C-alpha positions in Angstrom: -60.5 -124.7 -144.5 -61.0 -128.0 -146.2 -64.6 -129.1 -145.6 -66.1 -132.5 -145.9 -69.4 -134.0 -144.8 -69.6 -137.5 -143.4 -72.9 -139.5 -143.2 -73.4 -142.8 -141.4 -76.3 -145.1 -141.0 -75.2 -148.1 -139.0 -76.5 -151.6 -138.4 -78.7 -150.4 -135.5 -80.8 -148.6 -138.2 -81.7 -145.9 -135.6 -81.1 -143.0 -138.0 -78.5 -141.0 -140.0 -75.6 -139.2 -138.2 -73.8 -136.5 -140.0 -70.8 -134.2 -139.4 -69.4 -131.2 -141.1 -65.6 -131.5 -140.7 -62.7 -129.2 -141.4 -59.5 -131.1 -142.1 -57.4 -128.0 -142.6 -54.3 -128.5 -144.7 -52.4 -131.1 -142.6 -51.3 -134.4 -143.9 -52.5 -136.0 -140.7 -56.2 -135.9 -139.6 -56.2 -132.2 -138.8 -59.8 -132.9 -137.8 -62.1 -130.2 -136.4 -65.8 -131.0 -136.4 -67.8 -127.8 -137.0 -71.3 -129.3 -136.5 -73.1 -132.6 -136.2 -76.7 -133.5 -136.9 -78.9 -136.6 -136.5 -82.2 -137.6 -138.0 -84.1 -140.6 -136.7 -84.9 -143.3 -139.2 -88.6 -143.3 -140.1 -90.2 -146.4 -138.7 -91.4 -147.6 -142.1 -88.0 -147.2 -143.7 -86.2 -148.9 -140.8 -88.6 -151.8 -141.1 -88.0 -152.1 -144.9 -84.2 -151.9 -144.5 -84.3 -154.6 -141.9 -86.5 -156.8 -144.0 -84.1 -156.4 -147.0 -81.4 -158.1 -144.9 -83.0 -161.3 -146.0 -84.4 -162.5 -149.4 -88.0 -161.6 -150.1 -90.5 -160.8 -152.9 -89.8 -158.0 -155.3 -86.6 -157.1 -153.4 -84.9 -155.3 -156.3 -87.6 -152.7 -156.6 -88.0 -152.5 -152.8 -84.2 -152.0 -152.4 -84.1 -149.3 -155.0 -87.0 -147.3 -153.5 -85.5 -147.8 -150.0 -82.2 -146.4 -151.3 -84.1 -143.4 -152.6 -85.8 -142.8 -149.3 -82.5 -143.1 -147.5 -80.8 -140.6 -149.8 -83.6 -138.1 -149.1 -83.1 -138.5 -145.4 -79.3 -138.0 -145.8 -80.0 -134.9 -147.9 -82.0 -133.5 -144.9 -79.0 -134.1 -142.6 -76.7 -132.3 -145.1 -79.1 -129.4 -145.2 -79.2 -129.2 -141.4 -75.4 -129.2 -141.2 -75.1 -126.4 -143.8 -77.8 -124.4 -142.1 -76.2 -124.8 -138.6 -72.9 -123.4 -139.9 -74.0 -121.0 -142.6 -72.0 -122.9 -145.1 -72.7 -122.8 -148.8 -72.8 -126.2 -150.6 -70.0 -125.0 -152.9 -67.7 -124.7 -149.9 -67.8 -128.4 -149.2 -65.5 -130.5 -151.3 -67.5 -133.8 -150.9 -70.0 -135.8 -148.9 -68.8 -139.2 -147.8 -71.9 -141.4 -147.5 -71.8 -144.9 -146.1 -75.3 -146.0 -147.0 -77.1 -148.9 -145.3 -75.6 -152.3 -145.2 -78.2 -155.0 -146.0 -75.9 -157.9 -147.0 -72.3 -158.6 -146.1 -70.8 -161.8 -147.5 -67.2 -161.1 -148.5 -65.2 -164.1 -149.9 -68.3 -166.3 -150.1 -70.0 -168.1 -153.0 -67.5 -167.4 -155.9 -64.4 -166.5 -153.9 -65.0 -162.8 -154.1 -68.4 -162.5 -152.5 -70.0 -159.1 -152.0 -71.0 -156.4 -149.6 -74.1 -154.3 -150.3 -74.8 -150.9 -148.9 -78.1 -149.5 -150.2 -77.6 -145.9 -151.3 -78.3 -143.6 -154.2 -75.3 -141.3 -154.5 -76.7 -139.7 -157.7 -79.9 -138.7 -156.0 -78.0 -137.4 -152.9 -75.7 -135.3 -155.1 -78.7 -133.9 -157.0 -80.4 -133.0 -153.8 -77.6 -131.3 -151.9 -75.5 -129.9 -154.8 -72.2 -131.4 -153.5 -70.0 -134.2 -154.9 -70.9 -137.5 -153.2 -68.5 -140.3 -152.6 -70.1 -143.6 -151.6 -69.7 -147.4 -152.0 -66.5 -147.5 -150.0 -66.4 -151.2 -149.2 -66.7 -152.8 -152.6 -63.1 -152.0 -153.8 -61.6 -153.6 -150.7 -63.7 -156.8 -151.3 -62.7 -156.8 -155.0 -59.1 -156.8 -153.7 -59.8 -159.9 -151.6 -60.6 -158.1 -148.4 -63.5 -158.2 -145.9 -64.5 -154.6 -146.8 -64.7 -154.0 -143.1 -63.9 -152.6 -140.7 -62.8 -149.4 -142.5 -62.6 -147.1 -139.5 -59.3 -148.4 -138.0 -57.1 -146.2 -140.2 -59.2 -143.2 -139.2 -59.0 -144.2 -135.5 -55.2 -144.3 -135.8 -55.1 -140.8 -137.3 -57.3 -139.3 -134.6 -56.7 -141.3 -131.4 -53.2 -142.8 -131.3 -51.0 -141.5 -128.5 -48.3 -142.7 -126.1 -50.7 -145.0 -124.2 -51.5 -148.4 -125.6 -55.2 -147.9 -126.5 -58.0 -149.7 -128.2 -61.1 -148.0 -129.8 -64.3 -150.0 -129.6 -67.1 -148.9 -131.8 -70.4 -150.4 -130.6 -73.0 -149.9 -133.2 -75.3 -152.7 -134.4 -72.1 -154.8 -134.7 -69.0 -154.0 -132.6 -65.5 -153.5 -134.0 -62.2 -152.7 -132.4 -59.0 -151.0 -133.4 -55.8 -151.8 -131.5 -53.6 -148.7 -131.3 -50.0 -149.2 -130.4 -48.1 -146.7 -128.3 -46.6 -143.7 -130.2 -43.8 -143.3 -127.6 -41.1 -142.0 -130.0 -39.6 -145.4 -130.8 -42.2 -146.1 -133.5 -44.8 -144.1 -135.2 -48.5 -145.0 -135.5 -48.0 -145.0 -139.3 -45.1 -147.4 -139.2 -46.7 -149.7 -136.6 -48.9 -152.6 -137.7 -52.5 -151.7 -137.5 -54.9 -154.2 -136.1 -58.7 -154.0 -136.3 -61.6 -156.4 -136.7 -65.2 -157.0 -135.8 -65.7 -158.5 -132.3 -69.3 -159.7 -132.7 -72.8 -158.3 -131.9 -73.0 -154.7 -130.6 -76.5 -153.3 -130.1 -78.3 -155.2 -132.8 -79.5 -158.2 -130.8 -80.2 -156.1 -127.7 -82.2 -153.7 -129.7 -84.2 -156.6 -131.3 -85.0 -158.2 -128.0 -86.0 -154.9 -126.5 -88.4 -154.1 -129.3 -89.8 -157.6 -129.2 -90.6 -157.5 -125.4 -91.0 -153.9 -124.5 -91.9 -152.1 -127.7 -89.0 -149.7 -127.2 -86.4 -149.2 -129.9 -83.5 -149.8 -127.4 -82.7 -150.4 -123.7 -82.1 -146.9 -122.4 -78.8 -146.9 -120.4 -79.1 -150.6 -120.1 -81.8 -150.3 -117.3 -83.8 -153.3 -118.4 -80.6 -155.4 -118.7 -79.7 -154.3 -115.1 -83.0 -155.7 -113.9 -82.1 -159.2 -115.0 -79.2 -161.5 -114.5 -76.9 -163.4 -116.9 -78.2 -166.8 -118.0 -75.0 -168.9 -117.9 -76.4 -171.7 -120.1 -77.6 -169.3 -122.7 -74.3 -167.4 -122.7 -72.4 -170.6 -123.3 -74.6 -171.3 -126.3 -74.2 -167.8 -127.7 -70.4 -167.9 -127.3 -70.1 -171.3 -128.8 -70.5 -170.0 -132.3 -67.4 -170.8 -134.3 -67.3 -167.2 -135.6 -65.9 -166.0 -132.3 -62.9 -168.2 -132.7 -62.0 -167.0 -136.2 -58.7 -165.1 -136.4 -58.7 -161.6 -138.0 -59.2 -160.4 -140.5 -62.9 -160.9 -139.8 -66.1 -159.0 -140.2 -69.8 -159.8 -139.7 -73.3 -158.4 -139.8 -76.9 -159.2 -139.6 -76.3 -162.1 -142.0 -75.1 -164.0 -139.0 -76.1 -162.2 -135.8 -79.8 -161.9 -136.3 -83.2 -162.9 -134.7 -83.0 -166.5 -136.1 -79.5 -166.9 -134.6 -80.7 -165.9 -131.2 -83.8 -168.0 -131.4 -81.7 -171.1 -132.2 -79.4 -170.4 -129.3 -82.4 -170.0 -126.9 -83.8 -173.4 -128.1 -80.5 -175.1 -127.6 -80.1 -173.7 -124.1 -83.5 -175.1 -123.2 -85.9 -174.2 -120.4 -87.8 -170.9 -119.8 -86.0 -167.7 -120.4 -87.1 -164.5 -118.5 -86.9 -161.7 -121.1 -84.9 -159.4 -118.7 -82.4 -162.2 -118.2 -82.0 -162.7 -121.9 -81.3 -158.9 -122.2 -78.7 -159.1 -119.5 -77.1 -162.0 -121.3 -77.0 -160.3 -124.6 -75.3 -157.3 -123.0 -72.8 -159.6 -121.4 -72.2 -161.2 -124.8 -71.4 -157.9 -126.4 -69.1 -156.9 -123.6 -67.4 -160.3 -123.2 -66.8 -161.0 -126.9 -65.1 -157.5 -127.2 -63.0 -157.8 -124.1 -61.9 -161.4 -124.8 -60.8 -160.4 -128.3 -58.9 -157.3 -127.2 -57.2 -159.2 -124.3 -56.1 -162.0 -126.6 -54.8 -159.6 -129.3 -53.3 -156.9 -127.2 -52.9 -157.8 -123.6 -50.9 -154.6 -122.9 -53.9 -152.4 -123.7 -54.3 -149.8 -120.9 -57.2 -147.7 -122.2 -60.4 -148.5 -124.0 -62.2 -145.7 -125.8 -65.8 -146.5 -126.7 -67.9 -144.8 -129.5 -71.2 -145.5 -131.2 -74.5 -145.9 -129.5 -73.1 -148.4 -127.0 -71.1 -145.6 -125.4 -74.4 -144.2 -124.0 -75.3 -147.5 -122.4 -74.1 -147.2 -118.8 -74.6 -150.8 -118.0 -72.5 -151.9 -121.0 -69.7 -149.5 -120.1 -69.7 -150.8 -116.6 -69.6 -154.4 -117.8 -66.7 -153.7 -120.1 -64.7 -152.2 -117.2 -65.7 -155.1 -114.8 -64.5 -157.7 -117.2 -60.9 -156.2 -117.3 -60.0 -154.7 -113.9 -57.4 -152.0 -114.4 -58.5 -151.2 -117.9 -59.5 -147.5 -118.2 -62.9 -147.5 -120.0 -64.3 -144.2 -121.3 -66.2 -142.7 -124.2 -64.1 -141.1 -127.0 -65.4 -137.8 -125.7 -62.5 -137.9 -123.3 -60.1 -138.0 -126.2 -61.6 -135.0 -128.0 -64.2 -136.5 -130.3 -67.7 -137.2 -129.1 -68.8 -140.9 -129.4 -71.7 -140.1 -131.7 -69.5 -138.2 -134.1 -66.8 -140.8 -134.6 -68.3 -142.9 -137.4 -69.7 -140.0 -139.4 -66.4 -138.3 -139.1 -64.7 -141.5 -140.4 -66.7 -141.3 -143.6 -65.8 -137.6 -144.0 -62.2 -138.8 -143.7 -62.7 -141.5 -146.2 -64.2 -139.0 -148.6 -61.1 -136.9 -148.2 -58.9 -139.9 -148.8 -60.8 -140.6 -152.0 -60.6 -137.0 -153.3 -56.8 -136.9 -152.6 -56.4 -140.4 -154.1 -55.0 -141.9 -150.9 -55.8 -145.4 -149.6 -58.8 -145.7 -147.3 -58.3 -149.3 -146.2 -55.5 -151.0 -144.3 -54.6 -154.5 -145.8 -53.6 -155.8 -142.3 -57.1 -155.1 -141.1 -59.3 -156.2 -144.0 -57.1 -158.8 -145.6 -57.1 -157.0 -149.0 -54.2 -157.6 -151.4 -53.0 -154.0 -150.8 -53.9 -150.4 -150.1 -56.7 -149.2 -152.2 -58.4 -145.9 -152.9 -62.0 -146.6 -151.8 -65.3 -145.2 -153.1 -67.2 -144.2 -156.2 -67.8 -140.5 -157.2 -71.2 -138.9 -158.1 -70.4 -135.3 -159.2 -73.2 -132.9 -158.3 
């Protein structure tokens, strides 16, 4: 057994997901998830992390303390995984911890830019007694890349097969991996890998839902189903030049945030029924993803969906309706439950680091070449 733990806290800021994964001794993924765990984000911590997405008073101290709180929450997830499986900390080679993205501005300002994931790898290593690998995105940005998305290489390892597929991760932001067929004429490793952010995932829908219903998210898309798409608002939302940018591309709350939505609402004019706005935001998430996949890989036959969006029945139905004939299903059907995928990806990235193998793919991020990603905090 070769055990790694992966921890993920995404842009939805709903909590920390973790998996304990056995990669065996294969050179491929060899992935077997032994256990998963989830802890909800405390309301106060989630609010602080969201506030730190924009400049504010005393933000250096606030960011450091938020990173400490997040590390303690991550340590609880690690403890649950170990307890569930009866695993000793010494049996786990490393924990791969994504941290919480609060700023993502690659290539901007000075030509390099930055991406910032709040984390305290030293505190996490101290708390759980396991080596911690974190700060996965910075090396890719230093090499001229976007630092995101990093999951496509993992998706290829786990999901590529003879059917032309795409994997759509719908977290706060949505990203897609285009997987070519492995039909014997080419291998997934030899084929060019394509992956990029498609636009908003759940972030805007969650924001609007909290604002108007007090609920953290629209359960199964029921509220969105009660409204209808506002065509004028959709035009304003889709008019953003970001949607026309060619890959490599990535984004975050730096662009797709409450102010961006408020400006689009103002440009669209008139009164906007809240349920109709929710329906329109759902359509934006689905349409921007399907348009991007169809333009990039018109031969796609299957769409595997992971992340929180896979649990939104209205979103899944809309994805299917926008591309008749495309088989849309959660990644569960391909052997890895939707809520385990991103945490498993960071376990995989920790393994790549420990074995000094690249974690990025230059064709996806735009980096100057393959790079070993991450920084080590020994326990």
